[in-house]
Short mmCIF file of the C-alpha atoms (twelve columns), coordinates in Angstrom:
data_MODEL
# 
_entry.id   MODEL 
# 
loop_
_atom_site.group_PDB 
_atom_site.id 
_atom_site.type_symbol 
_atom_site.label_atom_id 
_atom_site.label_alt_id 
_atom_site.label_comp_id 
_atom_site.label_asym_id 
_atom_site.label_seq_id 
_atom_site.Cartn_x 
_atom_site.Cartn_y 
_atom_site.Cartn_z 
_atom_site.pdbx_PDB_model_num 
ATOM 1   C CA . MET A 1   -18.261 76.001  6.967  1 
ATOM 2   C CA . SER A 2   -14.284 76.650  8.114  1 
ATOM 3   C CA . LEU A 3   -11.921 74.217  6.765  1 
ATOM 4   C CA . LEU A 4   -11.233 73.338  10.721 1 
ATOM 5   C CA . ALA A 5   -14.770 72.324  10.672 1 
ATOM 6   C CA . GLN A 6   -14.498 70.571  7.291  1 
ATOM 7   C CA . THR A 7   -11.707 68.588  9.027  1 
ATOM 8   C CA . ALA A 8   -13.524 67.724  12.439 1 
ATOM 9   C CA . THR A 9   -16.729 66.451  10.968 1 
ATOM 10  C CA . ALA A 10  -14.108 64.258  8.454  1 
ATOM 11  C CA . ASP A 11  -12.246 63.204  11.661 1 
ATOM 12  C CA . LYS A 12  -15.737 62.378  13.318 1 
ATOM 13  C CA . ALA A 13  -17.044 60.394  9.955  1 
ATOM 14  C CA . LYS A 14  -13.258 58.549  9.978  1 
ATOM 15  C CA . MET A 15  -13.840 57.712  13.327 1 
ATOM 16  C CA . SER A 16  -17.478 56.296  12.949 1 
ATOM 17  C CA . VAL A 17  -16.375 54.127  10.242 1 
ATOM 18  C CA . THR A 18  -13.520 52.717  11.969 1 
ATOM 19  C CA . ALA A 19  -15.570 51.923  15.087 1 
ATOM 20  C CA . GLU A 20  -18.616 50.319  12.621 1 
ATOM 21  C CA . ARG A 21  -15.693 48.159  11.064 1 
ATOM 22  C CA . ILE A 22  -14.261 46.611  14.669 1 
ATOM 23  C CA . ALA A 23  -17.578 46.037  15.599 1 
ATOM 24  C CA . LEU A 24  -17.812 44.085  12.398 1 
ATOM 25  C CA . LYS A 25  -15.065 42.636  12.828 1 
ATOM 26  C CA . GLU A 26  -15.854 41.617  16.483 1 
ATOM 27  C CA . LYS A 27  -19.555 40.292  14.973 1 
ATOM 28  C CA . THR A 28  -17.457 38.226  12.484 1 
ATOM 29  C CA . SER A 29  -15.102 36.730  15.266 1 
ATOM 30  C CA . ASP A 30  -18.062 35.640  17.217 1 
ATOM 31  C CA . VAL A 31  -19.574 34.228  14.434 1 
ATOM 32  C CA . THR A 32  -16.452 32.466  13.164 1 
ATOM 33  C CA . LYS A 33  -15.918 31.310  16.956 1 
ATOM 34  C CA . VAL A 34  -19.662 29.680  16.968 1 
ATOM 35  C CA . LYS A 35  -18.485 27.812  13.607 1 
ATOM 36  C CA . LEU A 36  -15.311 26.854  14.801 1 
ATOM 37  C CA . ALA A 37  -17.029 25.104  17.961 1 
ATOM 38  C CA . ASP A 38  -19.634 23.953  15.390 1 
ATOM 39  C CA . SER A 39  -17.233 22.005  13.708 1 
ATOM 40  C CA . LYS A 40  -15.272 21.025  16.422 1 
ATOM 41  C CA . THR A 41  -18.009 18.878  17.730 1 
ATOM 42  C CA . LYS A 42  -19.038 17.457  14.144 1 
ATOM 43  C CA . VAL A 43  -14.989 16.911  13.938 1 
ATOM 44  C CA . ASP A 44  -15.147 14.895  17.507 1 
ATOM 45  C CA . SER A 45  -18.319 13.416  17.209 1 
ATOM 46  C CA . LYS A 46  -16.787 11.725  13.623 1 
ATOM 47  C CA . LYS A 47  -14.071 10.523  15.578 1 
ATOM 48  C CA . ALA A 48  -15.715 9.007   18.534 1 
ATOM 49  C CA . ILE A 49  -17.928 7.244   16.074 1 
ATOM 50  C CA . ALA A 50  -14.857 5.910   13.900 1 
ATOM 51  C CA . LYS A 51  -13.219 5.204   17.023 1 
ATOM 52  C CA . ASP A 52  -16.402 2.459   17.602 1 
ATOM 53  C CA . LYS A 53  -16.559 1.156   14.578 1 
ATOM 54  C CA . VAL A 54  -12.688 0.211   14.905 1 
ATOM 55  C CA . VAL A 55  -13.461 -1.243  18.200 1 
ATOM 56  C CA . ALA A 56  -16.196 -3.260  16.934 1 
ATOM 57  C CA . THR A 57  -13.955 -4.418  13.981 1 
ATOM 58  C CA . LYS A 58  -10.534 -5.603  16.596 1 
ATOM 59  C CA . GLU A 59  -13.516 -7.214  18.525 1 
ATOM 60  C CA . LYS A 60  -15.138 -9.044  15.794 1 
ATOM 61  C CA . SER A 61  -11.761 -9.672  14.728 1 
ATOM 62  C CA . SER A 62  -10.225 -11.003 17.424 1 
ATOM 63  C CA . GLY A 63  -13.502 -13.325 18.109 1 
ATOM 64  C CA . VAL A 64  -12.830 -14.801 14.288 1 
ATOM 65  C CA . ALA A 65  -9.218  -15.400 15.396 1 
ATOM 66  C CA . LYS A 66  -9.646  -17.383 18.610 1 
ATOM 67  C CA . THR A 67  -11.799 -19.512 16.844 1 
ATOM 68  C CA . LYS A 68  -9.401  -19.663 14.059 1 
ATOM 69  C CA . LEU A 69  -6.709  -20.788 16.365 1 
ATOM 70  C CA . ALA A 70  -8.741  -23.120 18.093 1 
ATOM 71  C CA . ASP A 71  -9.952  -24.658 15.250 1 
ATOM 72  C CA . SER A 72  -6.154  -25.438 14.464 1 
ATOM 73  C CA . LYS A 73  -5.458  -26.921 18.098 1 
ATOM 74  C CA . ALA A 74  -7.755  -29.167 17.384 1 
ATOM 75  C CA . LYS A 75  -6.520  -30.513 14.373 1 
ATOM 76  C CA . MET A 76  -3.544  -30.647 15.232 1 
ATOM 77  C CA . ASP A 77  -4.179  -32.359 18.288 1 
ATOM 78  C CA . ALA A 78  -6.577  -34.812 16.408 1 
ATOM 79  C CA . LYS A 79  -3.191  -35.639 13.834 1 
ATOM 80  C CA . LYS A 80  -1.071  -36.425 17.325 1 
ATOM 81  C CA . VAL A 81  -4.365  -38.439 18.380 1 
ATOM 82  C CA . ALA A 82  -4.563  -40.173 14.946 1 
ATOM 83  C CA . THR A 83  -0.529  -40.924 14.488 1 
ATOM 84  C CA . LYS A 84  0.346   -41.394 18.272 1 
ATOM 85  C CA . ASP A 85  0.001   -45.596 18.286 1 
ATOM 86  C CA . ASN A 86  1.773   -45.924 14.955 1 
ATOM 87  C CA . VAL A 87  4.886   -45.147 15.773 1 
ATOM 88  C CA . VAL A 88  7.088   -47.699 13.815 1 
ATOM 89  C CA . GLY A 89  10.427  -46.284 14.375 1 
ATOM 90  C CA . GLN A 90  13.193  -43.046 13.942 1 
ATOM 91  C CA . TYR A 91  14.388  -41.292 11.146 1 
ATOM 92  C CA . ASN A 92  16.647  -38.429 11.477 1 
ATOM 93  C CA . GLY A 93  15.666  -38.105 15.108 1 
ATOM 94  C CA . LYS A 94  12.183  -37.718 14.413 1 
ATOM 95  C CA . LYS A 95  9.624   -40.416 14.904 1 
ATOM 96  C CA . VAL A 96  8.068   -42.303 11.944 1 
ATOM 97  C CA . PHE A 97  4.669   -43.637 11.810 1 
ATOM 98  C CA . LEU A 98  2.818   -45.815 9.530  1 
ATOM 99  C CA . GLY A 99  0.212   -44.056 7.215  1 
ATOM 100 C CA . PRO A 100 -3.287  -45.372 6.848  1 
ATOM 101 C CA . LYS A 101 -1.935  -47.235 3.436  1 
ATOM 102 C CA . GLY A 102 1.234   -48.627 4.721  1 
ATOM 103 C CA . GLY A 103 3.727   -46.002 3.745  1 
ATOM 104 C CA . LYS A 104 6.017   -44.039 6.488  1 
ATOM 105 C CA . TYR A 105 6.286   -40.428 7.442  1 
ATOM 106 C CA . TYR A 106 7.128   -38.335 10.143 1 
ATOM 107 C CA . ILE A 107 6.021   -34.655 11.554 1 
ATOM 108 C CA . ASN A 108 8.139   -32.068 9.780  1 
ATOM 109 C CA . SER A 109 8.989   -28.619 11.910 1 
ATOM 110 C CA . ASN A 110 5.740   -27.479 9.895  1 
ATOM 111 C CA . GLY A 111 3.506   -29.836 11.867 1 
ATOM 112 C CA . ASN A 112 3.005   -31.118 7.926  1 
ATOM 113 C CA . LYS A 113 3.430   -35.261 7.087  1 
ATOM 114 C CA . THR A 114 6.788   -35.900 4.943  1 
ATOM 115 C CA . TYR A 115 6.958   -39.699 3.363  1 
ATOM 116 C CA . ILE A 116 9.833   -41.218 3.462  1 
ATOM 117 C CA . LYS A 117 10.851  -42.968 0.104  1 
ATOM 118 C CA . GLN A 118 11.955  -46.903 0.856  1 
# 
């Protein structure tokens, strides 16, 4: 075989190997794309599940918050009703009430009773 024929055969072999590498890269690329699509689907489904849990938690906590708010409003209303009829004077511009044991107090800015020393 002449040198020219050997070179041509070597070139054909190189082209064949190159073509095989390109085909392998394309197959690998396709497999990678499929795996990537699968992983994106899994991530999206995990995000959806997490989002549903967050929404459920928010709904549950807002229900608890509403209940606590209603309870605190009821307590404040009960304080007002209990103290409404016992007004006996004023102290620093605030109404003074007569306590159950005879002590005098006013309701401070926090809504708590502050007893007055006599």
